[in-house]
Each structure stands twice: as C-alpha cells, then as structure tokens.
C-alpha angles and dihedrals in degrees: 000000000000115000123210121203115218128183120221118227089255093053091049090050092049093047089051090051090052090050093047093048095051093040089057097040104033108013139261095287093055092045091051092047095050097045091042090056090051092052092044090054091055090054089066086071091068089074100023110030094169093051093111130079121254112260105234093193088065100039093118094061123106090252132055100249118205132180144207125200124227115174108306093344133095112207107208119200146158133208128235102162127262084027137058111201118208101216102182147347104224124193105228091208088076126084103287091223088071087075088072090065095057112114110228129185 
C-alpha cells in the first residue's frame, strides 16, 4: 500500500516558524537547509510509517503518536493508512511537557 505524508496546519505553521527564525538569525541558506532536512526526514515515512518511536507523553491520546528526530526537532505524527499525518514540529530545547498541549487529530 502506498503511504502519503500530509502536514497538519499546525505542523506547517511550526515549520514556517523554524524557517523564519533561522532566516532572520542565520540566513536564508541555513533556514532552507534546516527545514529541508525536517521535510526530508518525514519522507522516510512513505516507505516505513512505523519508523518512529512511540511518544509516551501522548500515549493517552486517541491516536498512537510517534516521532522522528531531526536536529533539535521532534517530528510528531500519527498513522491513518494510507496517510501519515505530521502533527507537529516540536523544538526539543523547550520544556518537554509542552508536548502535552499539542492538539492532535
């Protein structure tokens, strides 16, 4: 079965914030490189949707939330075949308890 990776509005907004931050502080090339690596990591899920680890801080949600790490970012996602939904792009330098406040689904 072919899997399609889709970004939620929240994940798109967060990815744009990452881009804007690095564009301002480090330049367009760095911003493009960092956000490109995040997007490239999500594409691995097209062939291996269960590649990520289960997120224990979100285990009580209606979905099994998994994550991948790219640099300082945790890419949170859930699977509803034939789709993988990227729920959020979370900066791991924040308090990890903030993950519990992310609206998913």
